[in-house]
N, C-alpha and C positions, 0 to 999 in steps of 0.2 A: 504494500500500500504506500509506504513511504517512498519507495523507489519510483512508483508511478507518479507520485506528486512531484518529485524532483524532475523526472523526465518531462512532465507537463510544464513545469516552470521553465525548464530549459527551452522547450519548444516555444513558449510564449516570448521568452527573451529573444530567441533567434528571429521570431516573426516580427517582434517590435523593432529589433535592430534593422531587419530587412526593410520594413516600412519606412523607418527614419531615413535610411540610405536612399530608398526610392524617392521619398519626398524631397530630399536634398538634391538628388539628381534631376528631378522634374523642375525644381526651382531654378537650378542652373541652366537647364535647357530653355526654360521659359525666358530667363534673362537674355540668353543668347539669341533666341528668336526675336525678342523685343528689340535687341540691339540691331539685328539684321533688318527688321522692319523699319526701325527709325532711320537706319542708314539709307535704306532704299527710299524711304519717304523724303529724307533730306536731299538725296540725289535727284529725285523727281522734282522737288521744290526748286532746287538750284537750276535744273534744266528748264523749268517753267519760267523762272526769273530771267534766265539768259535768253529766253525766247522773245523778249521785248527789250527795247532800249530803255535805259533808266539813267537818271542823274543821281549820283551818290557823291556829293561834293567833298565829304570828309573821308573818303575812302583811302587816300594817300596824303600824308602830311609831309610836304616837301621841306618844311622847316626842319623836321627830324631827319629827312634824307640828307639835307645839307650838313647837319651835324655829323652824321655817320660817314659821309664822303669827305668831310673837312674841306669843302670847296663850294663856291657859289653854284647855284642851279641854273642850267641853260634851258631855255624854251625856244622851240621853233614854231613860229606862227605863220600859217599858210592861209592867205586870204581868198575871197570869192572873185569870180570873174569868168564863169563859163568855160569855154574851150581855151581861153587864155591860161587856164590852169596847167597846161602843158609846161609853162615856164617854170612852175615849181620843180619839175623834174630836173631841169638844167641847173637850178640853184642847189638842189640837193646833191647833184653830182659833184659840184665844186666843194661843198662842205664835206662830203664823203672822202674826196681825194685829199683834203686837208686834215682828215682825222678828227673832224668836229662832229660829235654825236650829241644830240639833245637829250636832256633828262626826261622831257615830255614834249608832246606836240599838241598844238591847238589848231583846229582847222574849221573853216566855214565854207560851205558850198563846195566848189571845185577843190578847195584846199582840204576839205574833209576826206574826199575820195583819195587824193594823192597821199595825204597824211596817213590814212588808215593802212594803205598798202605798204608804205614805208615803215610804219610802226610794227607791222607784222614781221619785218626783217628782210623785205625785198630790197635788193641793191638798186642803185640808180640805173644801172644797165638793164636790170629786169624791169624796172618801171618804164624805161624808154621802149623796151620791146613790147610791153603790154599796150602802151600808148599807140604805137605804130600799128599794132594788130587790131585794135578796137574798132568795131564798126558801129555806125549809128544804130543799126538794128539790134545791137547787143544791149543797149540801154534805153531805147525808146519803144514804148508800147502805147499805141494810139487807142484811146478810149474816150469817146465823146460823152461829156458829162457837163452839167451846168457849172461845175467848179473848175473845169480844166479839160484838156484834151490829151494829156499824157498821164498814164496811171502811176508810174514810178516803181511798180513791182519788179520790172526787169532790172532796174538799177540795184535794188536790194539783192536780188538773186545773183547778179553779176559780181557784186562786191563780195558777197558771202562765198561764192564759188572760188574766186581768186584767193580768198583767205582761208579756205577749207573750213568754213563756218566757225572760225575763231571769234569768240565774243570779245568785246572791248577790253574787259578786265584781264584777259589772257594774252593780249598783244605784247610783244617783246619790249616795246617802248610805250609807256602810258600815253593814251590817246584821248583827247577831249574834242567832241564834235558839237559845234554850235548850231542850234536851230531856233526858230521862233514859234512859240506857242500862239496859235492864231487868234483865239478868242480874246485874250488880254494883251496880245502884243509883247509878251514877256520873252526875254532871252533864256534859253534852256541849254545847259551844257551836259550832254550825254557822255558817260564814261564807264558804263556797265551794260552788259547784255548784248543784244543783237546789233552787231556792227553795221551790217548792210542796211538795216532799218534806220539806224541813226543817220547814216550817210544819205539815205533816201529822203529823210525829213529835211536835212540840211541843204539839199540841192533842189527842193521843190519850189521852183519859182511860181509865185501866186498867179492865178489865172491861166497859166500854162500847164503846170502840173496840178493834178488833184491833190489836195492836202493829204499828208501821211497821217493815218490814224494809229495812235499808240495808246493803248489802254483807255480808249474812249475820248481822247483829246486829239485835236488836229494840229499838225505842225507844218510849217512852211520854211522857205529858204532862210538860213541864218544871216544872210547878208542884209536882210531888212533891218536888223538891230545891231549887227556887229560884223561888217564886211571884212575887217582885218582885226581879229579878236585879241589885241594886245592887252587890254584890261583884264581879260579872263586869265591870261598867262601871269600877269602881275599879281592878281588876287590869289592865284594858286600858290604863289611863293617863288616865282622866277626872279633871279637876280640879274640875269642877262637875257635879253629878248632879241632874237633875230627874226624880223618880220619880212615876209615876201608879199609885196603889194602888186597885184596884177591888174589894177583898175585903170591903167593908162588909157586915155580916151583916144579913139581913132581920130585922125585929122579931119575926116569928114564922115558923118553918120547920116545915112539916108533915112528919112522919116515919112516917106510916101507909101510905105507898106507896113504891115503889122509887125514884122520882125524888126525893122528899123526902129519903130516906136518902142517896142519892148526894150531894145538895146539902149536907146537914148534915155528912157525913163530910169532904167537901172543905173546907167552911168551917173546921171544927175543925183539920184537918191543916195547911192552908195559912196560916191567920192567925198561928199561932205562929211559923212559919218566916219569914213576911213581917216581923214585928216585929223579928226579929233583924237583918235586913238594912236595914230602913228607917232605923235609927238612924245609918247611915253616909251617908244621902243629904243633900244640901244643901237641897233643896226637896222636900217631899212633898205631892202633890195627892191628896186623898182625897174624891172626889165623894160626896155624900149620896144614895145609891141604896138605902137600906135598905127603903123602902116601894115602890120602883118596879120592882124586878125580882129574881128569883132566877136562879141560874146558867143555867137552861135556858129562860128566858122570852125570847121575841123579839117580843112584842106591844107592848112599851113603849119601843121603840128611840128614838123622838123625845125622850121624857122623860129617858132615860138619857144621850143626847148632850147635852141641855141641862144636866143635872146636872154633867157633866164641864166644860162651858163655864163655868158659874157658879162652880164651885170654883176653876178656873184663873184666872178673873178676880179672885177674892178674893185669890189668891196672887201676883198679878202684881207688886204693889209689893214684896213680899218678894223675888221673883225679880230685879227690877231692882236692889235693894239688894245682893243677893248677887253679881250680875254686876259691880257697881261695886267691891265689896270684893275680888273676885277679879281685878280689873284687866283685865276683858275689853276688847278693842280699842274705841277711841273711836267708830268708825263703827257698830259694833253697839250701843253704848250710845245713840247718837243715835236709831237706829231704835227702840229700846225706849222711849225717853222721848217720842218724837213722838206 
């Protein structure tokens, strides 16, 4: 009888021990599955967030970056100007050859397109090749609408395809894309999420392009509020700003047809705004493209790129002097001077 009682107690003890271990195992598995679920959920959330362009102004603190690098912060500002944006490529080529790499890029309209490709790590020669191969049909999709007659989806797809769908926050050089929130006329600076969508918004010339819808809000060309976004760069913490202004007006602009009217309206509106901001840039590169292109011309892209290259070359000595005056790190100075 006593032996049976002991045997029964041992059995109960083993059973209790097994149940406790099983319970512990189930709790651990539950935590593991919960962690996996949360991880998947966060991944899906991050993917959803990256699906749309967003403005996250406090994402990078360039004042802290300055402390860690122990040198001033360089910003490259690329302005608006339609097909004259090819000049940005020539200017970038000179800076690249001199070993000058910006800590971040700010782009409006055409400048946002070139800037995004450069920020992803494409070289000046790659940018040149892309420019020469691009066809109007790659980026223009006609869609008759009461708000415009170009949809803009092709531009978004084109940019994302060239960038392998890399979102803004994952570009190799931090990139800031300026657009205009249509309803209130506010300047918005995208630096997170869908790069192609941000560029699409930034290049959407009102009445020509249908406004870009992002999370229920409509956005149009950033050149309306900041054609050469120097102030954006300064507010982000740039110590040295190299601005490329491509708004040089053609010597003669025809206004007897709709394209000429668009062109002249944009020239008048943007040049005055640009002058207000350019006074705060350390270096201003203004390619001579008056006789080479108007805003919708894509036939003279080689000449436009060469104009950007030539003007940047002429400014190179000034750039070096400003770099030295700003006490840019010695390694970068050596690259510039070589």
